[in-house]
N, CA, C and O atoms as a Maestro MAE file, in Angstrom:
{
 s_m_m2io_version
 :::
 2.0.0
}

f_m_ct {
 s_m_title
 :::
 protein
 m_atom[296] {
  # First column is atom index #
  i_m_mmod_type
  r_m_x_coord
  r_m_y_coord
  r_m_z_coord
  i_m_residue_number
  s_m_chain_name
  s_m_pdb_residue_name
  s_m_pdb_atom_name
  i_m_atomic_number
  :::
  1 25 18.334 -29.227 33.079 1 A "MET " " N  " 7
  2 3 18.625 -29.266 34.499 1 A "MET " " CA " 6
  3 2 19.523 -30.470 34.756 1 A "MET " " C  " 6
  4 15 19.265 -31.577 34.283 1 A "MET " " O  " 8
  5 25 20.585 -30.221 35.519 2 A "ASP " " N  " 7
  6 3 21.528 -31.286 35.830 2 A "ASP " " CA " 6
  7 2 21.261 -31.974 37.164 2 A "ASP " " C  " 6
  8 15 21.355 -33.198 37.264 2 A "ASP " " O  " 8
  9 25 20.924 -31.183 38.196 3 A "ALA " " N  " 7
  10 3 20.704 -31.764 39.523 3 A "ALA " " CA " 6
  11 2 19.827 -30.835 40.347 3 A "ALA " " C  " 6
  12 15 19.782 -29.628 40.112 3 A "ALA " " O  " 8
  13 25 19.128 -31.421 41.321 4 A "ILE " " N  " 7
  14 3 18.326 -30.640 42.256 4 A "ILE " " CA " 6
  15 2 18.573 -31.164 43.664 4 A "ILE " " C  " 6
  16 15 18.638 -32.373 43.882 4 A "ILE " " O  " 8
  17 25 18.710 -30.241 44.622 5 A "ASN " " N  " 7
  18 3 18.959 -30.598 46.006 5 A "ASN " " CA " 6
  19 2 17.930 -29.895 46.880 5 A "ASN " " C  " 6
  20 15 18.009 -28.682 47.072 5 A "ASN " " O  " 8
  21 25 16.960 -30.646 47.416 6 A "PHE " " N  " 7
  22 3 15.968 -30.101 48.325 6 A "PHE " " CA " 6
  23 2 16.583 -30.019 49.719 6 A "PHE " " C  " 6
  24 15 17.137 -31.002 50.210 6 A "PHE " " O  " 8
  25 25 16.491 -28.873 50.348 7 A "VAL " " N  " 7
  26 3 17.078 -28.672 51.661 7 A "VAL " " CA " 6
  27 2 16.063 -29.080 52.725 7 A "VAL " " C  " 6
  28 15 14.908 -28.655 52.693 7 A "VAL " " O  " 8
  29 25 16.513 -29.914 53.674 8 A "THR " " N  " 7
  30 3 15.638 -30.396 54.743 8 A "THR " " CA " 6
  31 2 16.232 -30.056 56.106 8 A "THR " " C  " 6
  32 15 17.439 -29.854 56.240 8 A "THR " " O  " 8
  33 25 15.377 -29.997 57.097 9 A "ASP " " N  " 7
  34 3 15.804 -29.764 58.467 9 A "ASP " " CA " 6
  35 2 16.521 -31.019 58.969 9 A "ASP " " C  " 6
  36 15 16.007 -32.129 58.832 9 A "ASP " " O  " 8
  37 25 17.695 -30.840 59.543 10 A "ALA " " N  " 7
  38 3 18.496 -31.983 59.993 10 A "ALA " " CA " 6
  39 2 17.812 -32.771 61.103 10 A "ALA " " C  " 6
  40 15 17.985 -33.986 61.195 10 A "ALA " " O  " 8
  41 25 17.045 -32.101 61.937 11 A "ARG " " N  " 7
  42 3 16.417 -32.764 63.074 11 A "ARG " " CA " 6
  43 2 15.125 -33.457 62.695 11 A "ARG " " C  " 6
  44 15 14.884 -34.592 63.109 11 A "ARG " " O  " 8
  45 25 14.278 -32.781 61.903 12 A "THR " " N  " 7
  46 3 12.951 -33.338 61.603 12 A "THR " " CA " 6
  47 2 12.882 -34.038 60.252 12 A "THR " " C  " 6
  48 15 12.008 -34.876 60.030 12 A "THR " " O  " 8
  49 25 13.793 -33.701 59.355 13 A "GLY " " N  " 7
  50 3 13.759 -34.275 58.014 13 A "GLY " " CA " 6
  51 2 12.743 -33.606 57.102 13 A "GLY " " C  " 6
  52 15 12.597 -34.003 55.946 13 A "GLY " " O  " 8
  53 25 12.032 -32.590 57.608 14 A "LYS " " N  " 7
  54 3 11.029 -31.895 56.799 14 A "LYS " " CA " 6
  55 2 11.702 -30.865 55.896 14 A "LYS " " C  " 6
  56 15 12.742 -30.310 56.250 14 A "LYS " " O  " 8
  57 25 11.104 -30.608 54.722 15 A "PRO " " N  " 7
  58 3 11.690 -29.612 53.815 15 A "PRO " " CA " 6
  59 2 11.670 -28.213 54.426 15 A "PRO " " C  " 6
  60 15 10.739 -27.848 55.144 15 A "PRO " " O  " 8
  61 25 12.715 -27.436 54.129 16 A "LYS " " N  " 7
  62 3 12.800 -26.067 54.635 16 A "LYS " " CA " 6
  63 2 12.128 -25.069 53.700 16 A "LYS " " C  " 6
  64 15 11.986 -23.899 54.054 16 A "LYS " " O  " 8
  65 25 11.716 -25.503 52.530 17 A "GLY " " N  " 7
  66 3 10.987 -24.612 51.636 17 A "GLY " " CA " 6
  67 2 11.820 -24.028 50.521 17 A "GLY " " C  " 6
  68 15 11.375 -23.109 49.832 17 A "GLY " " O  " 8
  69 25 13.021 -24.544 50.329 18 A "PHE " " N  " 7
  70 3 13.827 -24.083 49.205 18 A "PHE " " CA " 6
  71 2 14.707 -25.212 48.708 18 A "PHE " " C  " 6
  72 15 14.874 -26.232 49.376 18 A "PHE " " O  " 8
  73 25 15.264 -25.012 47.527 19 A "ALA " " N  " 7
  74 3 16.103 -26.032 46.907 19 A "ALA " " CA " 6
  75 2 17.162 -25.356 46.056 19 A "ALA " " C  " 6
  76 15 17.047 -24.178 45.720 19 A "ALA " " O  " 8
  77 25 18.182 -26.105 45.716 20 A "PHE " " N  " 7
  78 3 19.227 -25.655 44.809 20 A "PHE " " CA " 6
  79 2 19.146 -26.492 43.544 20 A "PHE " " C  " 6
  80 15 19.054 -27.719 43.602 20 A "PHE " " O  " 8
  81 25 19.182 -25.821 42.402 21 A "VAL " " N  " 7
  82 3 19.102 -26.496 41.115 21 A "VAL " " CA " 6
  83 2 20.348 -26.172 40.313 21 A "VAL " " C  " 6
  84 15 20.706 -25.004 40.165 21 A "VAL " " O  " 8
  85 25 21.013 -27.198 39.792 22 A "GLU " " N  " 7
  86 3 22.167 -26.996 38.923 22 A "GLU " " CA " 6
  87 2 21.701 -27.123 37.478 22 A "GLU " " C  " 6
  88 15 21.035 -28.088 37.104 22 A "GLU " " O  " 8
  89 25 22.062 -26.138 36.683 23 A "MET " " N  " 7
  90 3 21.668 -26.127 35.283 23 A "MET " " CA " 6
  91 2 22.865 -26.500 34.409 23 A "MET " " C  " 6
  92 15 24.013 -26.376 34.837 23 A "MET " " O  " 8
  93 25 22.596 -26.953 33.193 24 A "ALA " " N  " 7
  94 3 23.644 -27.388 32.283 24 A "ALA " " CA " 6
  95 2 24.492 -26.226 31.773 24 A "ALA " " C  " 6
  96 15 25.669 -26.405 31.461 24 A "ALA " " O  " 8
  97 25 23.892 -25.027 31.686 25 A "SER " " N  " 7
  98 3 24.643 -23.880 31.175 25 A "SER " " CA " 6
  99 2 24.159 -22.600 31.847 25 A "SER " " C  " 6
  100 15 23.074 -22.561 32.427 25 A "SER " " O  " 8
  101 25 24.978 -21.556 31.760 26 A "ASP " " N  " 7
  102 3 24.581 -20.258 32.315 26 A "ASP " " CA " 6
  103 2 23.359 -19.710 31.586 26 A "ASP " " C  " 6
  104 15 22.484 -19.103 32.202 26 A "ASP " " O  " 8
  105 25 23.301 -19.925 30.281 27 A "GLU " " N  " 7
  106 3 22.167 -19.443 29.493 27 A "GLU " " CA " 6
  107 2 20.864 -20.110 29.943 27 A "GLU " " C  " 6
  108 15 19.827 -19.457 30.066 27 A "GLU " " O  " 8
  109 25 20.938 -21.398 30.180 28 A "GLU " " N  " 7
  110 3 19.766 -22.150 30.640 28 A "GLU " " CA " 6
  111 2 19.334 -21.659 32.022 28 A "GLU " " C  " 6
  112 15 18.140 -21.543 32.298 28 A "GLU " " O  " 8
  113 25 20.299 -21.374 32.881 29 A "ALA " " N  " 7
  114 3 19.995 -20.878 34.223 29 A "ALA " " CA " 6
  115 2 19.337 -19.498 34.152 29 A "ALA " " C  " 6
  116 15 18.351 -19.252 34.846 29 A "ALA " " O  " 8
  117 25 19.863 -18.607 33.331 30 A "GLN " " N  " 7
  118 3 19.292 -17.269 33.177 30 A "GLN " " CA " 6
  119 2 17.859 -17.349 32.645 30 A "GLN " " C  " 6
  120 15 16.981 -16.621 33.106 30 A "GLN " " O  " 8
  121 25 17.631 -18.228 31.684 31 A "GLN " " N  " 7
  122 3 16.292 -18.397 31.125 31 A "GLN " " CA " 6
  123 2 15.323 -18.905 32.192 31 A "GLN " " C  " 6
  124 15 14.196 -18.419 32.283 31 A "GLN " " O  " 8
  125 25 15.753 -19.880 33.001 32 A "ALA " " N  " 7
  126 3 14.899 -20.423 34.059 32 A "ALA " " CA " 6
  127 2 14.576 -19.351 35.093 32 A "ALA " " C  " 6
  128 15 13.432 -19.236 35.532 32 A "ALA " " O  " 8
  129 25 15.575 -18.570 35.482 33 A "MET " " N  " 7
  130 3 15.342 -17.512 36.469 33 A "MET " " CA " 6
  131 2 14.354 -16.481 35.928 33 A "MET " " C  " 6
  132 15 13.441 -16.061 36.639 33 A "MET " " O  " 8
  133 25 14.534 -16.076 34.677 34 A "GLY " " N  " 7
  134 3 13.643 -15.086 34.074 34 A "GLY " " CA " 6
  135 2 12.227 -15.586 33.904 34 A "GLY " " C  " 6
  136 15 11.270 -14.830 34.072 34 A "GLY " " O  " 8
  137 25 12.092 -16.851 33.573 35 A "THR " " N  " 7
  138 3 10.779 -17.435 33.332 35 A "THR " " CA " 6
  139 2 10.028 -17.746 34.628 35 A "THR " " C  " 6
  140 15 8.824 -17.508 34.711 35 A "THR " " O  " 8
  141 25 10.723 -18.274 35.637 36 A "LEU " " N  " 7
  142 3 10.058 -18.783 36.835 36 A "LEU " " CA " 6
  143 2 9.956 -17.786 37.990 36 A "LEU " " C  " 6
  144 15 9.049 -17.904 38.814 36 A "LEU " " O  " 8
  145 25 10.853 -16.816 38.071 37 A "ASN " " N  " 7
  146 3 10.839 -15.891 39.200 37 A "ASN " " CA " 6
  147 2 9.509 -15.132 39.252 37 A "ASN " " C  " 6
  148 15 9.105 -14.497 38.278 37 A "ASN " " O  " 8
  149 25 8.844 -15.209 40.396 38 A "GLY " " N  " 7
  150 3 7.577 -14.513 40.591 38 A "GLY " " CA " 6
  151 2 6.342 -15.311 40.206 38 A "GLY " " C  " 6
  152 15 5.226 -14.893 40.517 38 A "GLY " " O  " 8
  153 25 6.508 -16.450 39.536 39 A "THR " " N  " 7
  154 3 5.336 -17.254 39.192 39 A "THR " " CA " 6
  155 2 4.768 -17.905 40.453 39 A "THR " " C  " 6
  156 15 5.499 -18.143 41.414 39 A "THR " " O  " 8
  157 25 3.478 -18.188 40.451 40 A "LEU " " N  " 7
  158 3 2.829 -18.774 41.624 40 A "LEU " " CA " 6
  159 2 2.914 -20.290 41.608 40 A "LEU " " C  " 6
  160 15 2.719 -20.925 40.572 40 A "LEU " " O  " 8
  161 25 3.205 -20.857 42.759 41 A "LEU " " N  " 7
  162 3 3.193 -22.301 42.964 41 A "LEU " " CA " 6
  163 2 2.417 -22.545 44.252 41 A "LEU " " C  " 6
  164 15 2.832 -22.115 45.328 41 A "LEU " " O  " 8
  165 25 1.309 -23.226 44.134 42 A "LEU " " N  " 7
  166 3 0.428 -23.487 45.280 42 A "LEU " " CA " 6
  167 2 0.047 -22.180 45.974 42 A "LEU " " C  " 6
  168 15 -0.033 -22.109 47.201 42 A "LEU " " O  " 8
  169 25 -0.186 -21.147 45.161 43 A "GLY " " N  " 7
  170 3 -0.637 -19.872 45.682 43 A "GLY " " CA " 6
  171 2 0.451 -18.970 46.246 43 A "GLY " " C  " 6
  172 15 0.152 -17.900 46.777 43 A "GLY " " O  " 8
  173 25 1.696 -19.382 46.139 44 A "ARG " " N  " 7
  174 3 2.803 -18.589 46.675 44 A "ARG " " CA " 6
  175 2 3.786 -18.264 45.558 44 A "ARG " " C  " 6
  176 15 4.070 -19.114 44.713 44 A "ARG " " O  " 8
  177 25 4.310 -17.034 45.549 45 A "PRO " " N  " 7
  178 3 5.250 -16.661 44.492 45 A "PRO " " CA " 6
  179 2 6.618 -17.318 44.692 45 A "PRO " " C  " 6
  180 15 7.142 -17.360 45.805 45 A "PRO " " O  " 8
  181 25 7.180 -17.822 43.610 46 A "LEU " " N  " 7
  182 3 8.519 -18.394 43.657 46 A "LEU " " CA " 6
  183 2 9.555 -17.283 43.596 46 A "LEU " " C  " 6
  184 15 9.372 -16.289 42.894 46 A "LEU " " O  " 8
  185 25 10.624 -17.454 44.323 47 A "LYS " " N  " 7
  186 3 11.774 -16.563 44.205 47 A "LYS " " CA " 6
  187 2 12.890 -17.417 43.613 47 A "LYS " " C  " 6
  188 15 13.373 -18.351 44.253 47 A "LYS " " O  " 8
  189 25 13.296 -17.090 42.386 48 A "VAL " " N  " 7
  190 3 14.312 -17.862 41.686 48 A "VAL " " CA " 6
  191 2 15.480 -16.937 41.413 48 A "VAL " " C  " 6
  192 15 15.342 -15.946 40.696 48 A "VAL " " O  " 8
  193 25 16.630 -17.259 41.982 49 A "SER " " N  " 7
  194 3 17.811 -16.424 41.815 49 A "SER " " CA " 6
  195 2 19.071 -17.282 41.880 49 A "SER " " C  " 6
  196 15 19.034 -18.459 42.238 49 A "SER " " O  " 8
  197 25 20.173 -16.656 41.523 50 A "GLU " " N  " 7
  198 3 21.460 -17.348 41.589 50 A "GLU " " CA " 6
  199 2 21.859 -17.489 43.057 50 A "GLU " " C  " 6
  200 15 21.686 -16.559 43.845 50 A "GLU " " O  " 8
  201 25 22.391 -18.649 43.417 51 A "ALA " " N  " 7
  202 3 22.804 -18.887 44.804 51 A "ALA " " CA " 6
  203 2 24.032 -18.050 45.130 51 A "ALA " " C  " 6
  204 15 24.912 -17.853 44.292 51 A "ALA " " O  " 8
  205 25 24.071 -17.565 46.361 52 A "ASN " " N  " 7
  206 3 25.236 -16.843 46.854 52 A "ASN " " CA " 6
  207 2 26.138 -17.805 47.608 52 A "ASN " " C  " 6
  208 15 25.662 -18.784 48.183 52 A "ASN " " O  " 8
  209 25 27.420 -17.536 47.610 53 A "THR " " N  " 7
  210 3 28.360 -18.352 48.365 53 A "THR " " CA " 6
  211 2 28.178 -18.053 49.841 53 A "THR " " C  " 6
  212 15 28.232 -16.897 50.261 53 A "THR " " O  " 8
  213 25 27.962 -19.096 50.625 54 A "GLN " " N  " 7
  214 3 27.748 -18.921 52.058 54 A "GLN " " CA " 6
  215 2 29.079 -19.028 52.783 54 A "GLN " " C  " 6
  216 15 29.896 -19.902 52.493 54 A "GLN " " O  " 8
  217 25 29.279 -18.128 53.726 55 A "GLN " " N  " 7
  218 3 30.487 -18.163 54.544 55 A "GLN " " CA " 6
  219 2 30.349 -19.284 55.565 55 A "GLN " " C  " 6
  220 15 29.262 -19.501 56.100 55 A "GLN " " O  " 8
  221 25 31.445 -20.004 55.843 56 A "PRO " " N  " 7
  222 3 31.372 -21.073 56.859 56 A "PRO " " CA " 6
  223 2 30.978 -20.482 58.210 56 A "PRO " " C  " 6
  224 15 31.398 -19.382 58.568 56 A "PRO " " O  " 8
  225 25 30.172 -21.226 58.947 57 A "ARG " " N  " 7
  226 3 29.774 -20.769 60.276 57 A "ARG " " CA " 6
  227 2 29.875 -21.921 61.258 57 A "ARG " " C  " 6
  228 15 29.906 -23.090 60.874 57 A "ARG " " O  " 8
  229 25 29.926 -21.569 62.527 58 A "GLU " " N  " 7
  230 3 30.063 -22.563 63.574 58 A "GLU " " CA " 6
  231 2 28.785 -23.382 63.681 58 A "GLU " " C  " 6
  232 15 27.686 -22.828 63.681 58 A "GLU " " O  " 8
  233 25 28.926 -24.695 63.771 59 A "ARG " " N  " 7
  234 3 27.771 -25.590 63.883 59 A "ARG " " CA " 6
  235 2 27.271 -25.593 65.318 59 A "ARG " " C  " 6
  236 15 28.046 -25.710 66.267 59 A "ARG " " O  " 8
  237 25 25.949 -25.460 65.455 60 A "ARG " " N  " 7
  238 3 25.331 -25.523 66.782 60 A "ARG " " CA " 6
  239 2 25.052 -26.969 67.134 60 A "ARG " " C  " 6
  240 15 24.740 -27.779 66.261 60 A "ARG " " O  " 8
  241 25 25.162 -27.292 68.404 61 A "ASP " " N  " 7
  242 3 24.855 -28.633 68.881 61 A "ASP " " CA " 6
  243 2 23.342 -28.745 69.036 61 A "ASP " " C  " 6
  244 15 22.753 -28.072 69.883 61 A "ASP " " O  " 8
  245 25 22.703 -29.599 68.216 62 A "LEU " " N  " 7
  246 3 21.245 -29.725 68.238 62 A "LEU " " CA " 6
  247 2 20.726 -30.221 69.583 62 A "LEU " " C  " 6
  248 15 19.680 -29.762 70.041 62 A "LEU " " O  " 8
  249 25 21.426 -31.138 70.218 63 A "ALA " " N  " 7
  250 3 20.981 -31.672 71.509 63 A "ALA " " CA " 6
  251 2 20.983 -30.568 72.554 63 A "ALA " " C  " 6
  252 15 20.079 -30.501 73.387 63 A "ALA " " O  " 8
  253 25 21.976 -29.712 72.522 64 A "GLU " " N  " 7
  254 3 22.063 -28.615 73.484 64 A "GLU " " CA " 6
  255 2 20.926 -27.621 73.287 64 A "GLU " " C  " 6
  256 15 20.345 -27.148 74.264 64 A "GLU " " O  " 8
  257 25 20.599 -27.295 72.029 65 A "SER " " N  " 7
  258 3 19.537 -26.320 71.772 65 A "SER " " CA " 6
  259 2 18.162 -26.872 72.132 65 A "SER " " C  " 6
  260 15 17.277 -26.105 72.512 65 A "SER " " O  " 8
  261 25 17.961 -28.186 72.022 66 A "GLU " " N  " 7
  262 3 16.677 -28.786 72.388 66 A "GLU " " CA " 6
  263 2 16.448 -28.697 73.889 66 A "GLU " " C  " 6
  264 15 15.311 -28.513 74.323 66 A "GLU " " O  " 8
  265 25 17.483 -28.820 74.678 67 A "GLY " " N  " 7
  266 3 17.365 -28.750 76.130 67 A "GLY " " CA " 6
  267 2 17.069 -27.354 76.628 67 A "GLY " " C  " 6
  268 15 16.633 -27.186 77.768 67 A "GLY " " O  " 8
  269 25 17.294 -26.351 75.804 68 A "ASN " " N  " 7
  270 3 17.072 -24.964 76.207 68 A "ASN " " CA " 6
  271 2 15.792 -24.398 75.608 68 A "ASN " " C  " 6
  272 15 15.678 -23.183 75.447 68 A "ASN " " O  " 8
  273 25 14.843 -25.237 75.280 69 A "GLY " " N  " 7
  274 3 13.607 -24.794 74.629 69 A "GLY " " CA " 6
  275 2 12.843 -23.743 75.387 69 A "GLY " " C  " 6
  276 15 12.345 -22.788 74.791 69 A "GLY " " O  " 8
  277 25 12.739 -23.897 76.700 70 A "GLU " " N  " 7
  278 3 11.995 -22.913 77.488 70 A "GLU " " CA " 6
  279 2 12.674 -21.551 77.433 70 A "GLU " " C  " 6
  280 15 12.009 -20.529 77.266 70 A "GLU " " O  " 8
  281 25 13.978 -21.537 77.572 71 A "ARG " " N  " 7
  282 3 14.711 -20.272 77.562 71 A "ARG " " CA " 6
  283 2 14.628 -19.619 76.185 71 A "ARG " " C  " 6
  284 15 14.547 -18.393 76.100 71 A "ARG " " O  " 8
  285 25 14.644 -20.400 75.107 72 A "ASN " " N  " 7
  286 3 14.602 -19.859 73.747 72 A "ASN " " CA " 6
  287 2 13.254 -19.245 73.404 72 A "ASN " " C  " 6
  288 15 13.182 -18.397 72.515 72 A "ASN " " O  " 8
  289 25 12.183 -19.649 74.083 73 A "ARG " " N  " 7
  290 3 10.837 -19.147 73.762 73 A "ARG " " CA " 6
  291 2 10.552 -17.801 74.399 73 A "ARG " " C  " 6
  292 15 9.587 -17.143 74.012 73 A "ARG " " O  " 8
  293 25 11.344 -17.373 75.348 74 A "GLN " " N  " 7
  294 3 11.064 -16.118 76.064 74 A "GLN " " CA " 6
  295 2 11.292 -14.910 75.204 74 A "GLN " " C  " 6
  296 15 11.101 -13.782 75.660 74 A "GLN " " O  " 8
  :::
 }
 m_bond[295] {
  # First column is bond index #
  i_m_from
  i_m_to
  i_m_order
  :::
  1 1 2 1
  2 2 3 1
  3 3 4 2
  4 3 5 1
  5 5 6 1
  6 6 7 1
  7 7 8 2
  8 7 9 1
  9 9 10 1
  10 10 11 1
  11 11 12 2
  12 11 13 1
  13 13 14 1
  14 14 15 1
  15 15 16 2
  16 15 17 1
  17 17 18 1
  18 18 19 1
  19 19 20 2
  20 19 21 1
  21 21 22 1
  22 22 23 1
  23 23 24 2
  24 23 25 1
  25 25 26 1
  26 26 27 1
  27 27 28 2
  28 27 29 1
  29 29 30 1
  30 30 31 1
  31 31 32 2
  32 31 33 1
  33 33 34 1
  34 34 35 1
  35 35 36 2
  36 35 37 1
  37 37 38 1
  38 38 39 1
  39 39 40 2
  40 39 41 1
  41 41 42 1
  42 42 43 1
  43 43 44 2
  44 43 45 1
  45 45 46 1
  46 46 47 1
  47 47 48 2
  48 47 49 1
  49 49 50 1
  50 50 51 1
  51 51 52 2
  52 51 53 1
  53 53 54 1
  54 54 55 1
  55 55 56 2
  56 55 57 1
  57 57 58 1
  58 58 59 1
  59 59 60 2
  60 59 61 1
  61 61 62 1
  62 62 63 1
  63 63 64 2
  64 63 65 1
  65 65 66 1
  66 66 67 1
  67 67 68 2
  68 67 69 1
  69 69 70 1
  70 70 71 1
  71 71 72 2
  72 71 73 1
  73 73 74 1
  74 74 75 1
  75 75 76 2
  76 75 77 1
  77 77 78 1
  78 78 79 1
  79 79 80 2
  80 79 81 1
  81 81 82 1
  82 82 83 1
  83 83 84 2
  84 83 85 1
  85 85 86 1
  86 86 87 1
  87 87 88 2
  88 87 89 1
  89 89 90 1
  90 90 91 1
  91 91 92 2
  92 91 93 1
  93 93 94 1
  94 94 95 1
  95 95 96 2
  96 95 97 1
  97 97 98 1
  98 98 99 1
  99 99 100 2
  100 99 101 1
  101 101 102 1
  102 102 103 1
  103 103 104 2
  104 103 105 1
  105 105 106 1
  106 106 107 1
  107 107 108 2
  108 107 109 1
  109 109 110 1
  110 110 111 1
  111 111 112 2
  112 111 113 1
  113 113 114 1
  114 114 115 1
  115 115 116 2
  116 115 117 1
  117 117 118 1
  118 118 119 1
  119 119 120 2
  120 119 121 1
  121 121 122 1
  122 122 123 1
  123 123 124 2
  124 123 125 1
  125 125 126 1
  126 126 127 1
  127 127 128 2
  128 127 129 1
  129 129 130 1
  130 130 131 1
  131 131 132 2
  132 131 133 1
  133 133 134 1
  134 134 135 1
  135 135 136 2
  136 135 137 1
  137 137 138 1
  138 138 139 1
  139 139 140 2
  140 139 141 1
  141 141 142 1
  142 142 143 1
  143 143 144 2
  144 143 145 1
  145 145 146 1
  146 146 147 1
  147 147 148 2
  148 147 149 1
  149 149 150 1
  150 150 151 1
  151 151 152 2
  152 151 153 1
  153 153 154 1
  154 154 155 1
  155 155 156 2
  156 155 157 1
  157 157 158 1
  158 158 159 1
  159 159 160 2
  160 159 161 1
  161 161 162 1
  162 162 163 1
  163 163 164 2
  164 163 165 1
  165 165 166 1
  166 166 167 1
  167 167 168 2
  168 167 169 1
  169 169 170 1
  170 170 171 1
  171 171 172 2
  172 171 173 1
  173 173 174 1
  174 174 175 1
  175 175 176 2
  176 175 177 1
  177 177 178 1
  178 178 179 1
  179 179 180 2
  180 179 181 1
  181 181 182 1
  182 182 183 1
  183 183 184 2
  184 183 185 1
  185 185 186 1
  186 186 187 1
  187 187 188 2
  188 187 189 1
  189 189 190 1
  190 190 191 1
  191 191 192 2
  192 191 193 1
  193 193 194 1
  194 194 195 1
  195 195 196 2
  196 195 197 1
  197 197 198 1
  198 198 199 1
  199 199 200 2
  200 199 201 1
  201 201 202 1
  202 202 203 1
  203 203 204 2
  204 203 205 1
  205 205 206 1
  206 206 207 1
  207 207 208 2
  208 207 209 1
  209 209 210 1
  210 210 211 1
  211 211 212 2
  212 211 213 1
  213 213 214 1
  214 214 215 1
  215 215 216 2
  216 215 217 1
  217 217 218 1
  218 218 219 1
  219 219 220 2
  220 219 221 1
  221 221 222 1
  222 222 223 1
  223 223 224 2
  224 223 225 1
  225 225 226 1
  226 226 227 1
  227 227 228 2
  228 227 229 1
  229 229 230 1
  230 230 231 1
  231 231 232 2
  232 231 233 1
  233 233 234 1
  234 234 235 1
  235 235 236 2
  236 235 237 1
  237 237 238 1
  238 238 239 1
  239 239 240 2
  240 239 241 1
  241 241 242 1
  242 242 243 1
  243 243 244 2
  244 243 245 1
  245 245 246 1
  246 246 247 1
  247 247 248 2
  248 247 249 1
  249 249 250 1
  250 250 251 1
  251 251 252 2
  252 251 253 1
  253 253 254 1
  254 254 255 1
  255 255 256 2
  256 255 257 1
  257 257 258 1
  258 258 259 1
  259 259 260 2
  260 259 261 1
  261 261 262 1
  262 262 263 1
  263 263 264 2
  264 263 265 1
  265 265 266 1
  266 266 267 1
  267 267 268 2
  268 267 269 1
  269 269 270 1
  270 270 271 1
  271 271 272 2
  272 271 273 1
  273 273 274 1
  274 274 275 1
  275 275 276 2
  276 275 277 1
  277 277 278 1
  278 278 279 1
  279 279 280 2
  280 279 281 1
  281 281 282 1
  282 282 283 1
  283 283 284 2
  284 283 285 1
  285 285 286 1
  286 286 287 1
  287 287 288 2
  288 287 289 1
  289 289 290 1
  290 290 291 1
  291 291 292 2
  292 291 293 1
  293 293 294 1
  294 294 295 1
  295 295 296 2
  :::
 }
}
């Protein structure tokens, strides 16, 4: 394994429940996916797969969304 990046919520700093792992080789990555996918961690099954390229999207203003909390809950 070369690197790991735990994804956190920008506002709270809490983990979002997933991470990205960079492996040294494609073979090592395939072996990790085959070995770990579906195994239980703290009673929950892991989903281990190759990351997909995400399309750029417009960033939401966090301050604006916090002010609309009542409207968002309806």
